[in-house]
N, C-alpha and C positions, 0 to 999 in steps of 0.2 A: 396631635389632635387638631390644632389650628389649621395645619395644612390640609387635613382631611375635610374639615368644614369648608374651607375656601374652595377646594376642588369640587366638592358637592354643589356648592353654590354656583360655581362656574358652569358645571354641566347643566344645572337647572336653568340658568340664564340662557344658555344656548338652546335648550329645549323650548323655552318660552318664545324665543325669536323664530325658531323653525315652526312652532305651532301657529303663530300668526301668518307666516309665509304659506304654510300648507293649507290653512283654512280659507285662504283667498281663492282657492280653486275647488269646485265640487269634487273633482276626481281625487284630490288628496285631503279632503276635509276630515275624513275619519282618522287619518294618520295625524292630522293636526290636533284633533281632540285628544288622542292618545298621548301625543307628545306633551300637551299641556298638563294632562293628568300626571304623567310621569315626572314632569318638571316640578309640579307642586308637591308630589310625594317626596322627591329628593330635597326640596327646600325645607319641608317639615322635618325630615330625617336629619338634615344638617343642623337644624336648630336644636333638635332634641339631644344631639350628642355633644352640645356645647355645655361644659360643666357650669359655666356662669349662669346659664338659663335654667337648667334642671335642678340645681342644688336646692333641695328642700321644697321643690315646687311640684313634685309628682302628683300630689292630690289635686292641686288646682288645675294642672294640665289635664288630668283624667276627667275632672268635672267639666272642663271646657269641651273636651272631645265628646263626652256623653251628650251635653246640651246641643252641640253642633250637629250630632247625629240625629237627635230627636227632632230638631228643626229641619235639618237638611233633607231627610228621607221624604217627608210629605211634600216638600217643595219640589223635589225631583219627579214627583208623580203627577204633577198638574198637567191637564191637557194642553196641547200646543196652542190652543186659542188663548190660554192664560199665560203664555210665556212672556209677553210684554210686562205684565204686572209682577211676575216672578222675577224678571230681570231688574225691575225697579226696586224690589225688596232686597235683591242681592246688593245693589248699590247702597241701599240704606244700611245694611249690615256692615259693608266695607267702610262707609263713612263713620258709622258709630264706633267701630273698632278703632279707627284712627283717632277719633276724638277722645275715646277713653284712654288710649295709650298716651296721647299728648297730655291729658289731664294728670294721669299718674306720674308722668315724667316731670311735669312742672312742679308738683308738690314735692316730689323726691328731691329735685334740685333746691327748691326754696327752703324746705324744712331741714335739709341736710347741710345748709349753709355753704353749699358748693358754689364756686364761681363759674358761671355758665358763659361759654364763648358767645360773642355777639351773633355769629352766624347760626348757632344752634338755637338760641332763643327766638330768632327771626323765623327759622324753620318750624319751631314748635308752635308759634302763634299762627302761622299759615296752616299747619296741620290741623289745629283745633278749629280754626275758622272754617276751613274747607270741609273738614270731616263732619262737623255738626250741621252745617247748612245742607250738605249732601244727604245727611240722615233724614231730616224733616222734609226736605224737598222731594226726596225719593218716595217717602211715605205718602206725600200729597199726590205725586204722580201715580203711584200704585192705586190710591183711592179713587182717582179719576178714571183710571183704566178699568178698575173693577166695578165702577159706577156706585161706589159707596159715597162718593162726592159727585156733584154735578160735573159732567164733562164740558159744559159750557163755561166760558170765563166767568169767574166770580169777581165782579168789578166793585171797587170801593173808591171813595173820593180821595183824590190826590195820591193814588197808589204809588206812582213812580217817585214822588217826592218823599213819601214815607219810607219806601224801600231804600232810596238813596241815603236818607238820613240815618237809618239803621246801620247801613254798611259803613258810612263815614264814622259813626260813633264807635263801631266795633274796631275799625282801623286805628282810630285815635287811642282807644284803650290799649290796643296791641302796641302802638308806638310808645306809650308810657311804660308798659311792661318791658319792652326792649330797652328802654332808657334805664330803668331801675326795677327789676323784677321783685326783689324782696320788699321794697318800699311800696310798690303799687300792686302787691299780690291780691289785695281785696277786689281789684278790677277783673281778675281772671274769671270768676263766676259771671260777671257782667258780660264778658266776651262770649261765654258759652250761651247765655240766654239770648243775646242779640243774634248770634249765629243761628240758633234754633228757630227763632222768630223770623229771621230773614229768609230762611229756607221755606217756611210755610207761605209767607206773603209773596215770595218770588214766583211760586208755582201756581197758586190758586187763580191768578188772573189769566192763566194761559189755557186756551181751549184744546179740546181733544184733537183737532186737526194738526196741532203742533207737537203732539206727544212723541212722534219718532225723533224729532230734533231734540226735544227735552231729554229723552232717555239717553241719547248720545252725549249730550252735554253733561248730564249727571255722571255718566260713565267717565268722562274726562275729569270732572271734579274729584271723583273717587280716586282716580289714578294719581292726580296731583297731590292729594292728601297722603297717599302712600309714599310718594317721592319725598315729601317733607318728613314723614315719619322715618324713612330710611336715613335721612340726614341726622335726625335727632338720635336715632339708635345706632348710628354709624354702621348700617347694614347695607352693603352694596347691592345685594340681591333685591331688597325692597326698592331701592332707588331705580334699578333697571326695570323691574317688573312694573312699578308704578309709572315710569316714563313710557313704557310700551302701551300700557292701558290708557294713560292720559292722552298720548299723542294719537292713538288709534281712535279714541272717542272724539277728539277734536277734528280729525280728518273726516270722520263720519258725519259730524255735525255740519261741516262745510259742504259736504256732498248733499246732505238733506236740505240745507238752506238754498243751495244752488238749484236743487230739484223743485223747490217751491218759489224760486225767485224772491227770496226773503233774506233779510240781514239778521244777524244775531240780535241786534238791538230791537228789531221789529218783533222777533219771536219772543224775546224775554220781557219786553216792555209794552208791547201792543196788545190790545184787547181783541184778538182775532177770534171770531166765532159768534158774533151777535147775529141773530136771525134777521135776514133781510132778503129781498128779492134780487136775483142776479140781473134782471133786465126789466124794462118797462112793462111789457104786456105778458110776461111769462105766466103769471098767476091766472090770467083770464082765459088762457087757451086750454083746450081739451086735450086729453091724451088718448092714444089708441091702445086698446088692450088685446091680449091674445091668450090662448090656452097653451099648456105644455105640448099638446099635440100639434098645434099650429107651429110652434117653435121647432119641433122635431122635423116636421115636413119641410120647413124652410131650410134647415141646416143640412138635411140629407141630400138635397139637390144642389148644394153649394160645391164650389171647387176649393175655396179657401175660407176657413172659419177662424176668426181671431177671438179668443176668450180673454176678457179683462177681469181678473179676480180683484175683489176688494174686501173690506173688513166684514161685510155682510156674509160672505162665504165663510170667513173664519168663525163668526159667531154661530152660524148654523152648523158648522163642522161638515160642510158639504163637499170637501175636497175629494172624498172617495166616490161620491156620485158623479162629480165632474170627471173623474178618471173613467167611469163607465161610459159617459158621453164621448170622451176622447176615443175609447176603444171602439165603440160602435161606429163612429164617423170614420176613423182610419181604416176600419174593415171595408168600408164602402169606397175607399180611395180618396176620401176628402182630406185635404191637408189642414191640420189643426195646429195653431200656434197660440202661445199664451203671452200676452203683452203685460210686462211687469213694470209698474211705475215705482220709482225709488221710495216714495213715501206712502205706498198703498199699505193699509193696515195700521197697526199702532206701534210698530217698531221696525227698524231697518231690516230688510230681508224676510219680513213676516210671511209674505206670499210664497217666496221661494221655499221656506221651511215647510209650509203646509202642503204645497204641491209635491215636494220631495217625499213627504210622508205617504202620499198616495202613489208613489213610484211613477210619477209622470216623468218621462225622459227629459233630462236637463237641457238637451240640445233644442227642445221645443219651447223652452222658456226664453223669451226674447226681451231684451231691455227696451225701454221706451224709444230711445234715439234710433235703434235699429229697426223697430217695427213700424214706426210712423211712415217712412217712405212707401211701405207696402199696404198701408191701410186703404188707399183708393182701389186696390185690386181685390180687397176682401169682399166676398159675396155677403157674408154675415159677420157682424161683430156682436158677440154675446157678452154683455156686461153683467157680472154677478156680484151684486152688493157693493159696487163702487159708485162714488159720487163725484167728489171734487176733482179727482184725477182724470175725469173724462168730460168735464164741463167746458163747453166752447166759450163761455163767458170770459174765461181766462185769456182768450186770444183777442177779444175785440171790445169788451165792456170796461172802459176805464174807471167806471164807478164801482166795479166789483172788487171785493177785498182780495180775490185771487187773481186779479188782472196781472198778466205777465208771467204767471206760473206755467212752466212747461207741462203739457198734458198729453195723454195718449189720444190721437186724433180719431176717436171712434166715430165721430160725426161724418168722416169721409168715406166710411164703408158704404156699400150699396144698400145694405139693410142692417138695422140695429135691433137687437133683442135685449131688453133690460129686465133682469129679475130683481124684484124689490118688494119688501113687505108693504110699503105704503109710499105716498108721495112726500113724506117728511124729508126735510133737507139733511145733508150729511154733516160731518164734523165742522165744516166752515160755516154752517148755519145759513146757507144760501140755496135758492132754487137752482136746479140743474136744467139748463136749456136743452140738453140732449134729449131729455125725456119728452119734450114737446115737439121734437123734430118730426116732420111728416114721414120720415123713413123709420121711425122708432115704434116698436110694439112693446108695450109693457106687459110682463107676465107677473102678476102679483102673487105673493105668497112667500112662505119660508123657503130659503134657498135650497136647503137639503131636500125638502119635500118636492119642490118644483123640478130640480135637476134629476131627482129620482124618477119622477113621472116622465120627463123627457127621455131619460135613458130607457125606460120601459117601452115607450113608443118607438124608439129607434130599434129596439130589440124585437119589435113585432108583438109585444105583449099588450094586453088591454090596459088602458090608462089614459091620462091626460085630459080627462073631461072635467 
């Protein structure tokens, strides 16, 4: 039986590795998802055939499966625009599970009078600390993404000092538990409370502009808590799966920070997102507006149109209308490319997922570094609900909070069309210089309605007035 369990875990581990590998390429992504599902099914099956796990626990296992199903099915049915907050909730559940397992294991050791190896108690403290802070931190992130909480940074006095003090206090308590767990067992609930509080206070000062990085970091924390849990339970599969999850989240966080020219410290401890002007006279200048018909006429006479999608497209669920514009323009022989910024939207790959849902060919989705050299040749750049990722202030205004952040060079196109509900600033809370450019025409309105009107005009139907 032990051999069968270990072989099952080995195959599951291999499938998890292949899943990550295959999901790195759109052509094999579906295969990667299936491999991940099969790997998890094998991991669960291997656990259920372990006599030490299932002995007398069938009812509790069945209850957990029922509860997981009741919660999981609605979460799987959320629209793609809600995937970021659903992902944050998944991290919360993962962290909470690790925290609960660590709590149960701690009291099992202490009340059973067992001598716990030093390494195991260290791993247990790390599991509980990371698990519970991931739980509340992810809930805060989900609340900001769902706009149950303000997406702007919630600033409080001495926030970094308070957070640092909480973390140090939790680490000191963990140190005492490691030194003598039975003697200092009364500090264990204190560690839990400090971790829960730290998770809340760590995330609420972070603005919506940094949510892609925050989600990736929370993913990393959840993976690390799973690694620690694997050491506590002596489960090699948990160690491997958690390491894969944690390392991929960390790598993704690094990519996100690089894309914003930000450091981890700046993301986690800076109050990014306070409303301010991006440049001296931006607010005093007027903008030029246009109708959907004007936009259609401008694009149908273009040779190259570059579309820059942003979170405004996601909120309006306009991706299918954008696909109609793509079809109408390509029928006319117009070359259409989509410029994808790494941090566009509210989670990594958000725009790619939405455009893939609309069946836009993946070869026409071009990353920022690849599309920027072609922007001066673009006859029209159509910006749909994007803000900070196309703001030229990042290139020259040293006083701007996004200074130094790589952007899509929409301002270098021969003409710019920007679809936006209003002139309100984006997640970073700053005015966008691009919208005041002499080459820019603003088309105000809901992205889905406006792109629908543009598609009708291109198709020769009445509309766009």
